[in-house]
C-alpha positions in Angstrom: 0.0 0.0 0.0 3.0 2.2 -0.4 1.9 5.5 -2.0 -1.8 4.8 -1.4 -3.7 8.1 -0.9 -7.0 6.4 0.2 -7.4 3.0 1.9 -10.9 1.7 2.6 -11.3 -1.1 5.2 -14.7 -2.8 5.2 -15.7 -4.8 8.3 -19.3 -5.2 7.2 -21.1 -2.9 9.8 -18.1 -0.6 10.0 -16.2 1.0 7.2 -13.0 2.8 7.8 -11.5 5.4 5.5 -7.8 6.2 5.8 -6.7 9.2 3.7 -3.6 11.3 3.2 -4.3 15.0 4.1 -4.8 16.2 0.5 -7.3 13.5 -0.5 -9.2 13.9 2.7 -9.6 17.6 2.1 -10.5 17.1 -1.6 -13.3 14.6 -1.0 -14.5 16.0 2.4 -16.6 12.9 3.2 -17.6 14.4 6.5 -20.1 16.7 4.7 -22.1 13.6 3.7 -22.4 12.4 7.3 -22.8 15.7 9.1 -26.5 14.9 9.9 -25.9 11.2 10.7 -26.6 10.2 14.3 -23.5 9.9 16.5 -23.0 6.6 18.3 -20.7 6.9 21.3 -18.0 4.3 21.5 -17.5 2.6 24.9 -14.0 2.0 25.9 -13.2 -1.0 28.0 -11.6 -0.6 31.4 -8.0 -2.0 31.0 -8.4 -3.8 34.3 -11.8 -5.3 33.3 -11.9 -9.0 32.1 -14.3 -9.9 29.4 
């Protein structure tokens, strides 16, 4: 992936976009999701066993 400007990682329910700065600014994907509901992420307590 050397030289890649945009990498998409698809985990089914979650899609991750990794951009270099220039491509992120050019496509500005945040504008498409500005009205989407936010889902808070819960972080696990490092001392907690699952």
